[in-house]
C-alpha positions as a printed Julia matrix, in Angstrom:
321×3 Matrix{Float64}:
  5.38  -11.1   -20.01
  4.5    -7.76  -20.64
  7.01   -6.25  -18.8
 10.34   -7.57  -17.18
 10.09   -8.92  -13.49
 11.17   -6.46  -10.39
 12.92   -7.11   -7.16
 10.69   -6.07   -4.45
 12.08   -6.91   -1.05
 12.09  -10.64   -0.57
 10.06  -11.42   -4.13
  9.69  -10.2    -7.5
  6.64   -9.22   -9.64
  5.6    -8.69  -13.46
  2.6    -7.93  -15.18
  1.13  -11.23  -17.51
 -1.01  -11.41  -20.47
 -3.22  -14.53  -19.12
 -3.69  -17.24  -21.78
 -4.99  -20.37  -19.79
 -6.09  -20.49  -15.97
 -6.96  -24.87  -14.95
 -6.33  -25.31  -18.62
 -9.38  -22.94  -19.75
 -8.85  -20.42  -22.25
 -9.3   -17.22  -19.8
 -7.54  -13.73  -21.85
 -6.82  -10.83  -19.66
 -3.97   -9.14  -17.68
 -2.77  -10.17  -13.88
  0.16   -9.38  -11.89
  2.43  -12.18  -10.7
  3.98  -12.53   -7.14
  6.97  -14.75   -6.91
  8.28  -15.57   -3.71
 11.03  -16.62   -3.6
 12.08  -14.97   -7.18
 14.04  -17.58   -9.05
 15.27  -15.5   -12.15
 14.93  -12.37  -13.97
 11.79  -12.93  -16.39
 12.15  -10.86  -19.48
  9.31   -9.08  -21.5
  8.31  -11.81  -24.13
  8.88  -14.44  -22.44
  5.93  -17.36  -22.05
  5.54  -18.77  -18.99
  3.48  -21.27  -16.92
  2.87  -20.55  -12.91
  1.27  -22.51  -10.5
 -0.05  -20.55   -7.24
 -3.36  -18.78   -6.0
 -5.63  -16.24   -8.17
 -6.69  -13.58   -5.61
 -7.99   -9.47   -5.62
 -5.58   -6.95   -5.1
 -5.83   -5.18   -1.55
 -7.72   -1.52   -1.39
 -5.78    1.39   -0.75
 -6.57    2.38    2.85
 -7.52    5.49    1.68
 -8.17    7.4    -0.76
 -4.91    9.78   -0.92
 -3.13    6.21   -0.07
 -4.15    3.78   -3.38
 -2.95    0.21   -2.43
 -1.95   -2.63   -5.05
 -5.72   -2.52   -6.25
 -5.88    1.09   -7.58
 -1.93    0.94   -9.15
 -3.28   -2.46  -11.41
 -6.55   -1.31  -12.35
 -4.42    1.87  -14.22
 -2.77   -0.94  -15.98
 -5.85   -3.0   -17.12
 -5.68   -5.5   -13.97
 -7.84   -6.41  -11.35
 -6.18   -9.73   -9.78
 -2.97  -10.68   -8.65
 -1.06  -14.41   -9.15
  0.67  -15.48   -5.99
  2.88  -18.08   -7.43
  5.12  -20.41   -6.0
  6.7   -22.25   -8.95
  7.16  -20.78  -12.34
  7.91  -22.78  -15.79
  9.71  -20.71  -18.59
  7.8   -22.11  -21.83
  9.36  -19.99  -24.53
 11.99  -17.49  -25.43
 11.57  -15.7   -28.34
 13.6   -13.23  -29.99
 12.6    -9.92  -28.46
 14.73   -7.08  -30.03
 13.57   -3.89  -28.34
 13.52   -6.02  -24.81
 16.86   -7.02  -25.9
 18.05   -3.36  -26.58
 16.75   -2.26  -23.49
 18.72   -5.25  -21.4
 21.8    -4.27  -22.85
 21.2    -0.32  -21.27
 20.28   -1.98  -18.13
 23.3    -4.06  -18.14
 25.47   -0.95  -17.58
 23.47   -0.13  -14.46
 25.4    -3.18  -12.38
 27.39    0.03  -11.07
 25.96    2.99   -9.7
 27.35    5.41  -12.14
 25.97    2.8   -14.85
 22.85    2.65  -13.55
 22.47    6.69  -13.0
 23.5     6.53  -16.87
 20.62    3.82  -17.81
 18.24    5.86  -15.85
 18.94    8.94  -18.02
 18.6     7.59  -20.98
 15.24    4.99  -20.24
 13.73    6.53  -17.02
 13.61    5.29  -13.46
 10.67    3.73  -14.38
 13.02    0.93  -16.23
 16.28    0.79  -13.99
 16.2     0.36  -10.3
 18.46    2.6    -8.41
 19.53    2.86   -5.06
 17.18    4.53   -2.62
 19.77    7.1    -1.6
 20.48    8.11   -4.95
 16.84    8.61   -6.03
 17.0    10.63   -2.92
 19.81   12.79   -3.81
 18.45   13.5    -6.8
 15.0    14.77   -5.25
 16.43   16.89   -2.69
 18.6    18.46   -5.21
 15.66   19.49   -7.56
 16.34   17.17  -10.55
 14.35   14.23  -10.06
 12.8    15.11  -13.32
 15.64   14.13  -15.01
 15.3    10.23  -13.41
 11.57   10.46  -15.49
 11.37    9.55  -18.9
  9.53   12.42  -20.26
  9.37   15.49  -22.71
 13.05   16.66  -20.71
 14.54   13.29  -22.53
 12.89   13.79  -25.84
 13.78   17.1   -26.18
 17.35   16.68  -25.49
 16.77   13.42  -27.86
 15.38   15.36  -31.12
 17.28   18.12  -30.27
 20.65   15.95  -30.86
 19.65   13.8   -33.84
 18.16   17.34  -35.58
 21.78   18.83  -35.03
 23.55   15.62  -36.47
 21.48   15.31  -39.63
 21.42   19.37  -40.43
 23.11   18.65  -43.54
 20.93   15.95  -44.8
 18.12   16.94  -47.2
 14.61   17.82  -45.5
 13.3    14.0   -45.98
 15.99   12.34  -44.23
 16.31   14.97  -41.56
 12.62   14.02  -40.58
 13.65   10.27  -41.3
 16.47   10.81  -38.94
 14.4    12.48  -36.19
 11.33   10.65  -36.2
 13.88    7.02  -35.94
 15.25    8.46  -32.63
 11.36    9.58  -31.5
 10.12    5.91  -32.37
 13.34    4.39  -30.75
 13.22    6.64  -27.56
  8.91    5.12  -27.01
 10.05    1.83  -27.54
 12.88    1.77  -25.17
 11.06    4.03  -22.35
  8.09    2.17  -23.06
  4.44    3.43  -23.64
  4.33    5.55  -20.35
  1.58    8.76  -20.63
  4.13   11.56  -20.31
  5.99    9.59  -22.74
  3.51    9.15  -25.37
  2.6    12.78  -24.72
  5.89   14.29  -25.17
  6.49   11.69  -28.43
  2.98   13.0   -30.11
  3.39   16.28  -29.48
  6.82   16.67  -30.53
  6.26   14.51  -33.66
  3.13   16.88  -34.71
  5.38   19.93  -34.36
  8.92   18.4   -36.03
  6.16   17.87  -39.18
  4.61   20.95  -38.79
  7.76   23.0   -38.57
  9.32   21.07  -41.34
  6.35   20.95  -43.62
  6.85   24.99  -43.74
  3.65   25.77  -41.58
  3.55   27.28  -37.81
  2.36   24.94  -34.9
  0.08   26.27  -32.5
  1.25   24.71  -29.25
 -1.94   24.74  -27.22
 -3.92   23.09  -30.54
 -1.1    20.18  -30.89
 -1.72   19.75  -26.96
 -5.18   19.41  -26.87
 -4.88   17.45  -30.37
 -2.56   15.18  -28.27
 -4.22   14.77  -25.48
 -7.84   13.87  -26.91
 -5.9    11.15  -29.2
 -4.49    9.56  -26.35
 -7.61    9.04  -24.03
 -9.46    7.71  -27.65
 -6.52    5.02  -28.07
 -6.42    4.59  -24.24
 -9.16    5.89  -21.71
 -7.93    4.41  -18.81
 -5.47    7.24  -19.04
 -7.45    9.52  -17.88
 -7.15    8.15  -14.05
 -3.51    8.37  -14.39
 -2.08   10.95  -11.87
  0.47   11.28  -14.52
 -1.14   11.79  -17.61
 -3.02   14.86  -14.88
 -0.11   16.27  -14.4
  1.72   15.84  -17.56
 -1.18   17.7   -19.45
 -1.42   20.34  -16.89
  1.87   21.25  -16.51
  2.47   21.32  -20.54
 -0.72   23.57  -20.49
  0.73   26.0   -18.17
  3.94   26.21  -20.0
  1.96   26.56  -23.24
 -0.68   29.11  -21.85
  1.16   31.0   -19.35
  4.72   31.01  -19.25
  5.0    33.43  -22.2
  3.03   36.44  -20.74
  4.04   35.16  -17.64
  7.93   35.71  -18.61
  7.38   39.04  -19.89
  5.34   40.32  -17.24
  8.52   39.5   -15.04
 10.67   40.85  -17.16
  9.37   44.18  -17.11
  9.46   44.04  -13.32
 12.4    42.9   -12.3
 15.55   45.04  -12.25
 17.78   45.2   -15.63
 20.36   43.02  -13.63
 17.89   39.87  -13.06
 15.54   39.73  -16.11
 17.79   36.95  -17.1
 15.92   34.92  -14.05
 12.69   35.67  -16.19
 11.86   32.45  -18.23
 13.74   30.27  -14.8
 10.9    32.12  -13.06
  8.2    31.92  -15.56
  8.02   28.34  -16.37
  7.81   26.48  -12.49
  5.74   28.77  -11.32
  2.98   28.64  -14.56
  3.48   24.72  -13.8
  3.03   25.55  -10.16
 -0.19   27.2   -11.02
 -1.83   24.8   -13.4
 -0.77   21.32  -11.4
 -1.42   22.62   -7.7
 -5.21   21.93   -7.85
 -4.31   18.2    -8.42
 -1.62   18.26   -5.88
 -4.23   18.8    -3.43
 -6.47   16.51   -4.86
 -4.32   13.55   -5.16
 -2.19   13.83   -2.58
 -4.27   16.5     0.1
 -1.25   18.82    0.23
  1.73   20.32   -1.38
  3.82   21.76    1.6
  5.57   18.19    2.05
  7.05   19.09   -1.26
  7.8    22.8    -0.47
  9.67   21.87    2.62
 11.83   19.24    1.19
 12.93   21.4    -1.55
 13.6    24.79    0.51
 16.54   23.86    2.07
 18.43   23.53   -1.46
 17.64   27.17   -2.82
 15.88   28.44    0.65
 13.98   31.76   -1.62
 13.18   29.72   -4.98
 13.58   26.11   -3.87
  9.89   26.06   -3.12
  8.95   26.81   -6.6
 11.47   25.37   -9.11
 11.9    22.03   -7.3
  8.58   21.38   -6.59
  7.79   22.04  -10.2
 10.16   19.81  -12.02
 10.23   17.07   -9.67
  6.46   16.28   -9.26
  5.32   17.92  -12.52
  7.48   17.13  -14.98
  9.03   13.82  -13.6
  5.42   12.58  -13.17
């Protein structure tokens, strides 16, 4: 089991690392679909499944990806529809156990929200009405593990260890970064945030001065060298574009707005520069992948009529990815 099984309607599904099919040695990945789902299958378990192997269905339209497109991003080109499952081994998995301990707080509504704020929505199943409420409020990015979570975690870690010697501060902060990566999972946005955060941390603590654009480019190149399939990931593309917009455009735009806004409104310059920069850089991707960006503008505009389309669309769709 490469991931915990997740309940979908009356079934459950999970990503598997395949070792044998019909007694023959085979290696690769496949997604198992179980109906009915007998129990929660956990990451790291070894299982034997009986059923039928088939090709996943293609999406009905390029803008509406189906199971085949979703699985290809995970390195799988097949689905296994199982009707019987047998657990062969339950090895000790400390990282998965720690994640399950955090998820255990999600049995209540408030506990589930707390777990999602720590691990991200990809690791925790939340009620649809709660997810919709965060989306309408423009706070959906808080439920997605990304640089938002990492900045809070890294800032808190450095604040706690501020009185320690420099080597211990670096060790404390590095432990926090690695722990967050293992618990949240290697999602493109998480990997990018961890790599950039650790690089900037090492440069600054070493007495140097980091160049954000150079750090971003080096991070993206390294990620694609390790996993070229991320280049097709919408999350990777939006995360890279939004970060580039912040690095390149946000500063000059903030200065321009500060000069043109009235004195009593200049405090809004950073709040306007950040979302506007990300919008400009991610709008082409939004149009290419989804055909339109108006849906998010309409859904957010009732919250803040004048700025809703700007702030909510940006944080929800760019950083949330």
